[in-house]
C-alpha positions in Angstrom: 103.7 102.5 116.2 105.0 100.7 119.3 103.9 97.3 118.0 105.6 97.7 114.6 108.8 99.0 116.1 108.9 96.3 118.7 108.4 93.6 116.1 111.0 95.0 113.8 113.5 95.2 116.6 112.7 91.6 117.7 112.8 90.1 114.2 115.4 92.0 112.3 119.1 92.4 113.2 120.3 96.0 113.6 122.2 97.0 110.5 119.7 95.3 108.3 118.1 97.0 105.3 114.4 97.4 105.8 112.0 98.2 102.9 108.6 99.7 103.8 106.0 102.1 102.7 106.0 105.6 104.2 103.9 104.8 107.2 105.1 107.1 110.0 105.6 104.1 112.3 108.7 103.2 110.5 110.3 106.6 110.8 112.6 105.8 113.7 114.2 102.8 112.1 117.3 104.7 111.0 117.8 106.0 114.5 117.6 102.4 115.8 120.5 101.3 113.5 118.7 100.1 110.4 119.0 101.3 106.8 115.4 102.2 106.0 114.2 102.7 102.4 110.6 103.8 101.9 108.4 103.5 98.8 105.9 106.3 98.4 102.8 104.7 96.9 100.8 108.0 97.1 103.3 109.4 94.6 102.7 106.4 92.3 106.2 105.1 93.3 106.1 101.3 93.4 109.9 100.7 93.6 112.9 102.8 94.4 116.6 102.3 93.7 118.7 103.2 96.8 122.3 104.4 96.1 123.4 103.5 99.6 122.5 99.9 99.3 122.8 99.6 95.5 119.4 97.7 95.6 116.0 98.1 94.2 113.4 98.3 97.0 109.7 97.5 96.9 107.0 96.1 99.1 105.2 94.1 96.4 105.8 90.7 98.0 104.4 91.5 101.4 101.5 93.5 99.9 100.7 90.5 97.6 100.6 88.3 100.7 98.2 90.5 102.5 96.0 90.9 99.4 95.7 87.1 99.2 95.2 86.7 102.9 92.3 89.1 102.9 90.6 87.2 100.0 91.0 83.9 101.8 89.6 85.3 105.1 86.7 86.9 103.3 85.8 83.5 101.7 85.2 82.0 105.2 
């Protein structure tokens, strides 16, 4: 939790919109000044439209990256 929060604070400007899954480590982002939108994969939710930001949020890009990364590492 501390690592994810520290990296988010270091990399993303406060006030930014952050899209994540529902991992508890991201729970404090709103209190830190971010707009946080979470996608609940356990409920078969792959994208969510947020009325506050007027945007569709998903984590497909980053999940695709890690899926490919895992396959590349496994090949070595």
